[in-house]
OpenMM code with the backbone's topology and positions (N, CA, C; nanometers):
from openmm import Vec3, app, unit

residues = "ALA VAL SER CYS SER LEU LEU ALA ILE LEU LEU GLY PHE LEU MET VAL GLN SER CYS GLU GLY HIS TYR ARG ASP PHE ALA ASN ARG HIS ILE ASP TYR PRO LYS THR ALA ALA ASN ASN HIS ASN ALA TYR CYS ASN LEU MET MET ALA ARG ARG GLY LEU ASN ARG ARG VAL CYS LYS PRO THR ASN THR PHE ILE ASN GLY SER PRO ARG SER VAL GLN ALA ILE CYS GLY SER GLY GLY THR HIS PHE ARG GLY ASN LEU TYR THR SER ARG ARG ARG PHE ARG VAL VAL VAL CYS ARG SER THR GLY ARG PHE PRO ASN CYS ASN TYR ARG GLY ARG ALA GLN SER LYS ARG VAL ARG VAL GLY CYS ARG ASN ARG LEU PRO VAL HIS LEU ASP LYS LEU VAL".split()
positions = [
    Vec3(-3.3828, -12.0099, -3.7070),
    Vec3(-3.4499, -12.0530, -3.5830),
    Vec3(-3.5671, -12.0268, -3.5809),
    Vec3(-3.5835, -11.8697, -3.6151),
    Vec3(-3.7275, -11.8250, -3.6130),
    Vec3(-3.8108, -11.8838, -3.6811),
    Vec3(-3.7669, -11.9245, -3.8038),
    Vec3(-3.8934, -11.9788, -3.9115),
    Vec3(-3.9234, -12.1447, -3.8503),
    Vec3(-3.8375, -12.1975, -3.7766),
    Vec3(-3.8704, -12.3055, -3.7237),
    Vec3(-3.9661, -12.3183, -3.6409),
    Vec3(-3.9407, -12.2205, -3.5418),
    Vec3(-4.0582, -12.1808, -3.4228),
    Vec3(-4.1803, -12.1479, -3.4721),
    Vec3(-4.1545, -12.0615, -3.5723),
    Vec3(-4.2877, -11.9951, -3.6261),
    Vec3(-4.3914, -12.1155, -3.6964),
    Vec3(-4.2958, -12.2205, -3.7392),
    Vec3(-4.3677, -12.3155, -3.8637),
    Vec3(-4.4095, -12.4119, -3.7237),
    Vec3(-4.3583, -12.4258, -3.6087),
    Vec3(-4.4234, -12.5124, -3.5105),
    Vec3(-4.5511, -12.4696, -3.4813),
    Vec3(-4.5462, -12.3227, -3.4506),
    Vec3(-4.6471, -12.2502, -3.4012),
    Vec3(-4.7642, -12.2776, -3.5066),
    Vec3(-4.7396, -12.2628, -3.6385),
    Vec3(-4.8359, -12.2725, -3.7423),
    Vec3(-4.8864, -12.4088, -3.7409),
    Vec3(-4.8128, -12.5303, -3.7348),
    Vec3(-4.8368, -12.6489, -3.7630),
    Vec3(-4.9390, -12.6758, -3.6273),
    Vec3(-4.9133, -12.6316, -3.5099),
    Vec3(-4.9973, -12.6725, -3.3956),
    Vec3(-5.1371, -12.6116, -3.3993),
    Vec3(-5.1365, -12.4916, -3.4682),
    Vec3(-5.2754, -12.4100, -3.4908),
    Vec3(-5.3515, -12.5006, -3.5889),
    Vec3(-5.2722, -12.5196, -3.7014),
    Vec3(-5.3598, -12.6075, -3.8096),
    Vec3(-5.4152, -12.7289, -3.7598),
    Vec3(-5.3146, -12.7946, -3.6554),
    Vec3(-5.3758, -12.9452, -3.5882),
    Vec3(-5.5169, -12.9171, -3.5123),
    Vec3(-5.5030, -12.8025, -3.4252),
    Vec3(-5.6223, -12.7712, -3.3606),
    Vec3(-5.7544, -12.7347, -3.4320),
    Vec3(-5.7201, -12.6620, -3.5555),
    Vec3(-5.8336, -12.6255, -3.6626),
    Vec3(-5.8797, -12.7369, -3.7097),
    Vec3(-5.7656, -12.8350, -3.7437),
    Vec3(-5.8474, -12.9691, -3.8142),
    Vec3(-5.9256, -13.0304, -3.6827),
    Vec3(-5.8921, -13.0511, -3.5979),
    Vec3(-5.9602, -13.1361, -3.4996),
    Vec3(-6.0917, -13.0662, -3.4572),
    Vec3(-6.1152, -12.9542, -3.4676),
    Vec3(-6.2307, -12.8726, -3.4301),
    Vec3(-6.3100, -12.8852, -3.5364),
    Vec3(-6.2588, -12.9040, -3.6688),
    Vec3(-6.3262, -12.9363, -3.7994),
    Vec3(-6.4143, -13.0486, -3.7978),
    Vec3(-6.3124, -13.1695, -3.7131),
    Vec3(-6.3588, -13.2949, -3.7401),
    Vec3(-6.4853, -13.3037, -3.6214),
    Vec3(-6.4574, -13.2209, -3.5091),
    Vec3(-6.5563, -13.2205, -3.4229),
    Vec3(-6.6933, -13.1675, -3.4662),
    Vec3(-6.6788, -13.0623, -3.5782),
    Vec3(-6.7891, -12.9932, -3.6144),
    Vec3(-6.8869, -13.0957, -3.7018),
    Vec3(-6.8075, -13.1562, -3.7687),
    Vec3(-6.8528, -13.2580, -3.8855),
    Vec3(-6.9261, -13.3683, -3.7865),
    Vec3(-6.8681, -13.4158, -3.6732),
    Vec3(-6.9194, -13.4998, -3.5756),
    Vec3(-7.0699, -13.4407, -3.5294),
    Vec3(-7.0575, -13.3064, -3.4612),
    Vec3(-7.1873, -13.2297, -3.4099),
    Vec3(-7.2900, -13.2347, -3.4929),
    Vec3(-7.2567, -13.1978, -3.6435),
    Vec3(-7.3483, -13.2018, -3.7479),
    Vec3(-7.4241, -13.3252, -3.7751),
    Vec3(-7.3453, -13.4365, -3.7524),
    Vec3(-7.3982, -13.5450, -3.8042),
    Vec3(-7.4809, -13.6031, -3.6653),
    Vec3(-7.4335, -13.5808, -3.5296),
    Vec3(-7.4733, -13.6448, -3.4408),
    Vec3(-7.5432, -13.5991, -3.3170),
    Vec3(-7.5473, -13.4545, -3.3333),
    Vec3(-7.6084, -13.3831, -3.1876),
    Vec3(-7.7047, -13.2783, -3.2495),
    Vec3(-7.8275, -13.3093, -3.1685),
    Vec3(-7.9106, -13.2183, -3.1754),
    Vec3(-7.9916, -13.1702, -3.0456),
    Vec3(-7.9502, -13.0575, -3.0088),
    Vec3(-7.9973, -13.0073, -2.8618),
    Vec3(-8.0151, -12.8470, -2.8751),
    Vec3(-8.1360, -12.8230, -2.8092),
    Vec3(-8.2258, -12.9049, -2.7832),
    Vec3(-8.2791, -12.9736, -2.8852),
    Vec3(-8.3560, -13.0912, -2.8510),
    Vec3(-8.4023, -13.1616, -2.9592),
    Vec3(-8.5199, -13.0943, -3.0535),
    Vec3(-8.4832, -13.0918, -3.1795),
    Vec3(-8.5803, -13.0536, -3.2788),
    Vec3(-8.7294, -13.1004, -3.2615),
    Vec3(-8.8321, -13.0077, -3.2807),
    Vec3(-8.9715, -13.0651, -3.2580),
    Vec3(-9.0368, -13.1416, -3.3797),
    Vec3(-9.0757, -13.2419, -3.3894),
    Vec3(-9.1320, -13.3165, -3.5155),
    Vec3(-9.2823, -13.4056, -3.4680),
    Vec3(-9.3369, -13.4311, -3.5279),
    Vec3(-9.4502, -13.5162, -3.4969),
    Vec3(-9.4469, -13.6434, -3.4524),
    Vec3(-9.3358, -13.7150, -3.5083),
    Vec3(-9.3035, -13.8300, -3.4287),
    Vec3(-9.1496, -13.8683, -3.4705),
    Vec3(-9.1087, -13.9916, -3.4575),
    Vec3(-8.9511, -14.0030, -3.4525),
    Vec3(-8.9322, -14.0337, -3.6165),
    Vec3(-9.0167, -14.0764, -3.6966),
    Vec3(-8.9858, -14.0968, -3.8254),
    Vec3(-8.9671, -13.9586, -3.8981),
    Vec3(-9.0844, -13.8581, -3.8543),
    Vec3(-9.0765, -13.7424, -3.9146),
    Vec3(-8.9517, -13.6482, -3.8751),
    Vec3(-8.8959, -13.6876, -3.7439),
    Vec3(-8.7719, -13.6024, -3.7109),
    Vec3(-8.6598, -13.6751, -3.7912),
    Vec3(-8.6595, -13.7993, -3.7990),
    Vec3(-8.5371, -13.8590, -3.8910),
    Vec3(-8.5297, -13.8022, -4.0281),
    Vec3(-8.6741, -13.7870, -4.0850),
    Vec3(-8.6597, -13.7515, -4.1946),
    Vec3(-8.6138, -13.5740, -4.2141),
    Vec3(-8.6593, -13.5271, -4.1485),
    Vec3(-8.6242, -13.3757, -4.1216),
    Vec3(-8.4822, -13.3471, -4.0986),
    Vec3(-8.4351, -13.4135, -3.9946),
    Vec3(-8.2947, -13.3953, -3.9473),
    Vec3(-8.2072, -13.4504, -4.0566),
    Vec3(-8.2184, -13.5724, -4.1377),
    Vec3(-8.1394, -13.6295, -4.2377),
    Vec3(-8.1158, -13.5054, -4.3409),
    Vec3(-8.2184, -13.4893, -4.3926),
    Vec3(-8.2526, -13.3576, -4.4858),
    Vec3(-8.1540, -13.2097, -4.4681),
    Vec3(-8.2159, -13.1877, -4.3232),
    Vec3(-8.1479, -13.0670, -4.2573),
    Vec3(-8.0338, -13.0723, -4.2733),
    Vec3(-7.9726, -13.1477, -4.2246),
    Vec3(-7.8028, -13.1775, -4.2053),
    Vec3(-7.7167, -13.2181, -4.3032),
    Vec3(-7.7872, -13.2311, -4.4288),
    Vec3(-7.7467, -13.2793, -4.5581),
    Vec3(-7.6778, -13.4013, -4.5496),
    Vec3(-7.7331, -13.4990, -4.4609),
    Vec3(-7.6706, -13.6339, -4.4432),
    Vec3(-7.7162, -13.7339, -4.5691),
    Vec3(-7.7871, -13.7191, -4.6616),
    Vec3(-7.8477, -13.7765, -4.7567),
    Vec3(-7.8379, -13.7233, -4.8986),
    Vec3(-7.7265, -13.6605, -4.9293),
    Vec3(-7.7231, -13.5891, -5.0539),
    Vec3(-7.6874, -13.6445, -5.1843),
    Vec3(-7.6085, -13.7534, -5.1375),
    Vec3(-7.5734, -13.8470, -5.2617),
    Vec3(-7.6307, -13.9943, -5.2643),
    Vec3(-7.6390, -14.0190, -5.1548),
    Vec3(-7.6849, -14.1619, -5.1262),
    Vec3(-7.7875, -14.1503, -4.9983),
    Vec3(-7.8916, -14.2393, -4.9684),
    Vec3(-7.9514, -14.2314, -4.8464),
    Vec3(-7.8311, -14.3063, -4.7409),
    Vec3(-7.8042, -14.2263, -4.6427),
    Vec3(-7.7254, -14.2893, -4.5372),
    Vec3(-7.7963, -14.4007, -4.4503),
    Vec3(-7.7371, -14.5251, -4.4763),
    Vec3(-7.8234, -14.6477, -4.3954),
    Vec3(-7.8849, -14.6009, -4.2485),
    Vec3(-7.8065, -14.5513, -4.1603),
    Vec3(-7.8501, -14.5453, -4.0331),
    Vec3(-7.7507, -14.4386, -3.9802),
    Vec3(-7.8179, -14.3477, -3.8750),
    Vec3(-7.7441, -14.2436, -3.8335),
    Vec3(-7.8251, -14.2186, -3.6783),
    Vec3(-7.7438, -14.1705, -3.5967),
    Vec3(-7.7770, -14.1675, -3.4489),
    Vec3(-7.7793, -14.0393, -3.4106),
    Vec3(-7.8791, -13.9721, -3.3490),
    Vec3(-7.8541, -13.8279, -3.3079),
    Vec3(-7.8826, -13.8278, -3.1563),
    Vec3(-7.7895, -13.7505, -3.1072),
    Vec3(-7.7888, -13.7588, -2.9439),
    Vec3(-7.8372, -13.6229, -2.9015),
    Vec3(-7.9497, -13.6298, -2.8208),
    Vec3(-8.0212, -13.5188, -2.7903),
    Vec3(-7.9786, -13.4589, -2.6647),
    Vec3(-7.8253, -13.4555, -2.6282),
    Vec3(-7.7950, -13.3910, -2.5286),
    Vec3(-7.7128, -13.2957, -2.5472),
    Vec3(-7.6602, -13.1932, -2.4601),
    Vec3(-7.6089, -13.0756, -2.4920),
    Vec3(-7.4508, -13.0957, -2.5253),
    Vec3(-7.4010, -13.0171, -2.6594),
    Vec3(-7.2807, -13.0256, -2.6882),
    Vec3(-7.1871, -13.0471, -2.5656),
    Vec3(-7.1707, -12.9671, -2.4539),
    Vec3(-7.0959, -12.9666, -2.3627),
    Vec3(-7.0907, -13.0983, -2.3043),
    Vec3(-7.2140, -13.1646, -2.2744),
    Vec3(-7.2243, -13.2908, -2.2084),
    Vec3(-7.1704, -13.4099, -2.3144),
    Vec3(-7.1755, -13.4162, -2.4363),
    Vec3(-7.1359, -13.4756, -2.5089),
    Vec3(-6.9566, -13.4868, -2.5166),
    Vec3(-6.9125, -13.3466, -2.5380),
    Vec3(-6.7858, -13.3213, -2.5331),
    Vec3(-6.7027, -13.3834, -2.4057),
    Vec3(-6.7760, -13.3666, -2.2962),
    Vec3(-6.7424, -13.4318, -2.1364),
    Vec3(-6.7155, -13.5939, -2.1633),
    Vec3(-6.7460, -13.6634, -2.2694),
    Vec3(-6.7274, -13.7941, -2.2522),
    Vec3(-6.5822, -13.7921, -2.2640),
    Vec3(-6.5166, -13.7280, -2.3522),
    Vec3(-6.4005, -13.7289, -2.3418),
    Vec3(-6.2881, -13.7107, -2.2772),
    Vec3(-6.3675, -13.6698, -2.1404),
    Vec3(-6.2906, -13.6397, -2.0207),
    Vec3(-6.3669, -13.6964, -1.9140),
    Vec3(-6.3907, -13.6076, -1.8207),
    Vec3(-6.4438, -13.6427, -1.6916),
    Vec3(-6.5933, -13.7241, -1.6894),
    Vec3(-6.6438, -13.7113, -1.8117),
    Vec3(-6.7912, -13.7787, -1.8210),
    Vec3(-6.7860, -13.9053, -1.9008),
    Vec3(-6.6512, -13.9532, -1.9212),
    Vec3(-6.6686, -14.0901, -1.9665),
    Vec3(-6.5593, -14.1841, -1.9056),
    Vec3(-6.5428, -14.3067, -1.9567),
    Vec3(-6.4535, -14.3997, -1.8921),
    Vec3(-6.3924, -14.4557, -2.0257),
    Vec3(-6.2352, -14.4459, -2.0002),
    Vec3(-6.1609, -14.4937, -2.1150),
    Vec3(-6.1956, -14.6444, -2.1370),
    Vec3(-6.2218, -14.6901, -2.2880),
    Vec3(-6.2570, -14.8064, -2.3227),
    Vec3(-6.1405, -14.8751, -2.4037),
    Vec3(-6.0614, -14.8439, -2.4893),
    Vec3(-5.9850, -14.8581, -2.5561),
    Vec3(-5.9347, -14.7743, -2.6652),
    Vec3(-5.7801, -14.7670, -2.6904),
    Vec3(-5.7477, -14.6705, -2.7953),
    Vec3(-5.7829, -14.5354, -2.7693),
    Vec3(-5.8587, -14.4691, -2.8533),
    Vec3(-5.9054, -14.3415, -2.8407),
    Vec3(-6.0625, -14.3322, -2.8178),
    Vec3(-6.1118, -14.4545, -2.7705),
    Vec3(-6.2879, -14.4913, -2.7431),
    Vec3(-6.2755, -14.4569, -2.6013),
    Vec3(-6.4072, -14.3677, -2.5766),
    Vec3(-6.4508, -14.3401, -2.4813),
    Vec3(-6.6034, -14.3746, -2.4466),
    Vec3(-6.6491, -14.4410, -2.3143),
    Vec3(-6.7913, -14.4672, -2.3122),
    Vec3(-6.8565, -14.3591, -2.1807),
    Vec3(-6.9638, -14.2786, -2.2351),
    Vec3(-7.0120, -14.2044, -2.1633),
    Vec3(-7.0385, -14.2493, -2.0102),
    Vec3(-7.0711, -14.2120, -1.9130),
    Vec3(-7.0790, -14.2320, -1.7609),
    Vec3(-7.2286, -14.2381, -1.7677),
    Vec3(-7.3092, -14.1660, -1.8256),
    Vec3(-7.4471, -14.1426, -1.8395),
    Vec3(-7.5106, -14.1955, -1.9645),
    Vec3(-7.6449, -14.2146, -1.9387),
    Vec3(-7.7413, -14.2241, -2.0652),
    Vec3(-7.7661, -14.0910, -2.1297),
    Vec3(-7.7825, -14.1086, -2.2509),
    Vec3(-7.8191, -13.9770, -2.3370),
    Vec3(-7.9640, -14.0363, -2.3925),
    Vec3(-8.0498, -13.9312, -2.4181),
    Vec3(-8.1765, -13.9575, -2.4957),
    Vec3(-8.1072, -13.9701, -2.6275),
    Vec3(-8.1314, -14.0618, -2.7056),
    Vec3(-8.0925, -14.0777, -2.8567),
    Vec3(-8.2018, -14.0959, -2.9552),
    Vec3(-8.1741, -14.0646, -3.1003),
    Vec3(-8.3060, -14.1197, -3.1998),
    Vec3(-8.2104, -14.1944, -3.3037),
    Vec3(-8.2168, -14.3236, -3.3081),
    Vec3(-8.1704, -14.3823, -3.4054),
    Vec3(-8.2466, -14.3887, -3.5635),
    Vec3(-8.2007, -14.3457, -3.6232),
    Vec3(-8.2835, -14.3024, -3.7742),
    Vec3(-8.1839, -14.4427, -3.8913),
    Vec3(-8.3154, -14.5335, -3.8963),
    Vec3(-8.2375, -14.6395, -4.0065),
    Vec3(-8.3486, -14.5868, -4.1558),
    Vec3(-8.2566, -14.5962, -4.2575),
    Vec3(-8.3274, -14.5598, -4.4134),
    Vec3(-8.4340, -14.7048, -4.4512),
    Vec3(-8.5231, -14.6401, -4.4983),
    Vec3(-8.6209, -14.7475, -4.5680),
    Vec3(-8.6366, -14.7175, -4.6878),
    Vec3(-8.5998, -14.6408, -4.7367),
    Vec3(-8.6058, -14.5828, -4.8930),
    Vec3(-8.5142, -14.6150, -4.9952),
    Vec3(-8.5155, -14.5404, -5.0814),
    Vec3(-8.4069, -14.5812, -5.2119),
    Vec3(-8.3736, -14.4370, -5.2476),
    Vec3(-8.2415, -14.3794, -5.2613),
    Vec3(-8.2232, -14.2706, -5.3321),
    Vec3(-8.2764, -14.2358, -5.4607),
    Vec3(-8.3360, -14.0757, -5.4834),
    Vec3(-8.3168, -14.0178, -5.3841),
    Vec3(-8.4612, -13.9523, -5.2739),
    Vec3(-8.5209, -14.0797, -5.2888),
    Vec3(-8.6563, -14.0878, -5.1781),
    Vec3(-8.6164, -14.1717, -5.0715),
    Vec3(-8.5049, -14.0610, -4.9847),
    Vec3(-8.4576, -14.1367, -4.8709),
    Vec3(-8.5983, -14.1270, -4.7487),
    Vec3(-8.6008, -14.2362, -4.6973),
    Vec3(-8.7166, -14.2293, -4.6065),
    Vec3(-8.6760, -14.2757, -4.4833),
    Vec3(-8.6808, -14.2460, -4.3801),
    Vec3(-8.6290, -14.2993, -4.2446),
    Vec3(-8.7170, -14.3393, -4.1433),
    Vec3(-8.7052, -14.4179, -4.0529),
    Vec3(-8.7620, -14.4883, -3.9514),
    Vec3(-8.6980, -14.4464, -3.8127),
    Vec3(-8.7532, -14.3789, -3.7113),
    Vec3(-8.6766, -14.3265, -3.6066),
    Vec3(-8.7291, -14.4169, -3.4524),
    Vec3(-8.6202, -14.4197, -3.4050),
    Vec3(-8.6544, -14.5257, -3.2695),
    Vec3(-8.5710, -14.4440, -3.1567),
    Vec3(-8.6731, -14.3821, -3.0681),
    Vec3(-8.5940, -14.3219, -2.9849),
    Vec3(-8.5467, -14.4346, -2.8355),
    Vec3(-8.4351, -14.3841, -2.8161),
    Vec3(-8.3869, -14.4899, -2.7002),
    Vec3(-8.2926, -14.4104, -2.5851),
    Vec3(-8.2650, -14.4623, -2.4826),
    Vec3(-8.1720, -14.3841, -2.3762),
    Vec3(-8.0610, -14.4951, -2.3657),
    Vec3(-7.9618, -14.4704, -2.3881),
    Vec3(-7.8273, -14.5530, -2.4062),
    Vec3(-7.7170, -14.4501, -2.3714),
    Vec3(-7.5884, -14.5494, -2.3349),
    Vec3(-7.4683, -14.4647, -2.3286),
    Vec3(-7.3936, -14.4717, -2.4566),
    Vec3(-7.3221, -14.3842, -2.4808),
    Vec3(-7.2440, -14.3433, -2.6017),
    Vec3(-7.1011, -14.3747, -2.6014),
    Vec3(-7.0930, -14.4766, -2.6906),
    Vec3(-6.8957, -14.4593, -2.7182),
    Vec3(-6.8633, -14.3876, -2.8103),
    Vec3(-6.7694, -14.2894, -2.7862),
    Vec3(-6.7130, -14.2178, -2.9092),
    Vec3(-6.5595, -14.2242, -2.9048),
    Vec3(-6.5059, -14.1885, -3.0291),
    Vec3(-6.3603, -14.1837, -3.0658),
    Vec3(-6.3518, -14.0256, -3.0391),
    Vec3(-6.2286, -14.0092, -2.9595),
    Vec3(-6.1822, -13.8707, -2.9077),
    Vec3(-6.0449, -13.8360, -2.9765),
    Vec3(-6.0513, -13.7080, -3.0097),
    Vec3(-5.9115, -13.6243, -3.0695),
    Vec3(-5.9026, -13.5144, -2.9866),
    Vec3(-5.7971, -13.4927, -2.9326),
    Vec3(-5.7710, -13.3544, -2.8476),
    Vec3(-5.8837, -13.3291, -2.7675),
    Vec3(-5.9370, -13.4415, -2.6904),
    Vec3(-6.0478, -13.4322, -2.5978),
    Vec3(-6.1823, -13.3701, -2.6444),
    Vec3(-6.1923, -13.3909, -2.7869),
    Vec3(-6.3354, -13.3854, -2.8320),
    Vec3(-6.3782, -13.5026, -2.9367),
    Vec3(-6.5096, -13.5344, -2.9071),
    Vec3(-6.5391, -13.6346, -3.0053),
    Vec3(-6.5609, -13.6025, -3.1374),
    Vec3(-6.4799, -13.7133, -3.2283),
    Vec3(-6.4917, -13.6813, -3.3674),
    Vec3(-6.5432, -13.8099, -3.4470),
    Vec3(-6.5983, -13.9371, -3.3617),
    Vec3(-6.6655, -14.0403, -3.4068),
    Vec3(-6.7519, -14.0980, -3.3282),
    Vec3(-6.8520, -14.1446, -3.3878),
    Vec3(-6.9548, -14.1968, -3.2960),
    Vec3(-6.9265, -14.3335, -3.3063),
    Vec3(-6.9031, -14.4275, -3.2278),
    Vec3(-6.8346, -14.5496, -3.2443),
    Vec3(-6.9746, -14.6766, -3.2142),
    Vec3(-7.0568, -14.6531, -3.1190),
    Vec3(-7.1551, -14.7239, -3.0852),
    Vec3(-7.2651, -14.6751, -2.9862),
    Vec3(-7.3634, -14.7254, -2.9554),
    Vec3(-7.4682, -14.7191, -2.8438),
    Vec3(-7.4232, -14.8312, -2.7392),
    Vec3(-7.4231, -14.8198, -2.6173),
    Vec3(-7.3902, -14.9414, -2.5114),
    Vec3(-7.5090, -14.9144, -2.4057),
] * unit.nanometer
topology = app.Topology()
chain = topology.addChain("A")
for resn in residues:
    res = topology.addResidue(resn, chain)
    for name in ("N", "CA", "C"):
        topology.addAtom(name, app.Element.getBySymbol(name[0]), res)
């Protein structure tokens, strides 16, 4: 009986660790706060895509950076968001975002950036965002 309860605790711990790992991946790909300084949105995208390692093997065709605090982005999965469907939640507020689109070919990834103010729809797991679904 002791081994089963220990196993249950261990599995619970591993699931939390796994969700935190998915959140860390999400944050690396999509959260930049405070916003990194760059001369323009294109330079920002080129810098951020390289700094975050998002174009190591291929040029990622598009990526969005949310320039909101991690806490405010996490809140989308709770009181800061409204349930859309399944595990998807839409932010109640608009965020400053920069959408980066690739214009180059690997290894010369080159990005064009566009700043916008949008609501953000994310997939949540254990009340943490783990997937950026779309901007609305």
